[in-house]
VMD Tcl script that draws the C-alpha trace (Angstrom):
set ca {
  {43.46 92.59 86.42}
  {41.60 95.48 87.98}
  {43.42 98.56 89.16}
  {43.26 98.23 92.94}
  {43.42 101.99 93.47}
  {40.38 102.46 91.24}
  {38.54 99.70 93.11}
  {39.50 101.28 96.43}
  {38.15 104.67 95.36}
  {35.00 103.05 94.01}
  {34.36 101.19 97.26}
  {35.04 104.27 99.36}
  {32.44 106.15 97.35}
  {29.85 103.35 97.20}
  {30.20 102.40 100.86}
  {29.76 105.96 102.07}
  {27.42 105.80 105.03}
  {27.97 102.05 105.51}
  {30.19 101.08 108.41}
  {32.70 98.34 107.57}
  {33.22 96.10 110.61}
  {36.47 96.81 112.45}
  {37.67 93.23 112.04}
  {37.69 93.61 108.22}
  {40.67 95.51 106.88}
  {39.65 97.91 104.13}
  {42.69 96.82 102.10}
  {41.60 93.18 102.47}
  {38.08 94.18 101.45}
  {39.44 95.92 98.34}
  {41.54 92.87 97.41}
  {38.70 90.41 98.02}
  {36.17 92.46 96.08}
  {38.69 92.85 93.23}
  {39.29 89.10 93.02}
  {35.56 88.41 93.22}
  {34.94 90.85 90.37}
  {37.83 89.49 88.29}
  {36.47 85.94 88.59}
  {33.08 87.10 87.34}
  {34.68 89.22 84.62}
  {36.66 86.26 83.29}
  {33.50 84.14 83.05}
  {31.74 87.01 81.29}
  {34.61 87.26 78.78}
  {34.45 83.53 78.06}
  {30.69 83.68 77.49}
  {31.02 86.66 75.18}
  {33.84 84.99 73.27}
  {31.65 81.97 72.59}
  {28.80 84.17 71.44}
  {30.91 86.53 69.31}
  {32.78 83.68 67.60}
  {29.71 81.42 67.38}
  {31.20 78.67 69.52}
  {34.44 78.46 67.52}
  {32.68 78.65 64.17}
  {33.05 82.37 63.36}
  {30.73 84.10 60.95}
  {33.33 86.44 59.48}
  {30.93 88.61 57.49}
  {29.03 89.43 60.68}
  {32.33 90.11 62.48}
  {33.41 92.45 59.67}
  {30.14 94.35 60.12}
  {30.79 94.65 63.87}
  {34.35 95.85 63.25}
  {33.08 98.45 60.81}
  {30.33 99.53 63.20}
  {32.63 99.97 66.20}
  {35.40 101.56 64.13}
  {33.04 104.45 63.32}
  {32.40 105.32 66.98}
}
mol new
graphics top color blue
foreach p $ca { graphics top sphere $p radius 0.5 }
foreach p [lrange $ca 0 end-1] q [lrange $ca 1 end] { graphics top cylinder $p $q radius 0.2 }
display resetview
């Protein structure tokens, strides 16, 4: 779940100079954009899971290499 305060600050910054219609509550806009983004994020996670774990047939040597690589950062 996204931090709504972070999303709110992000939208305030990104929408600078863009007038939000008066009939759209900014809080509702923040919530709707957050949910929209979370839906997309979940699909992205599922796709990456399938790729990383080779569609439920993990190549553990490759995963070990990735763990080692990212552990050094």
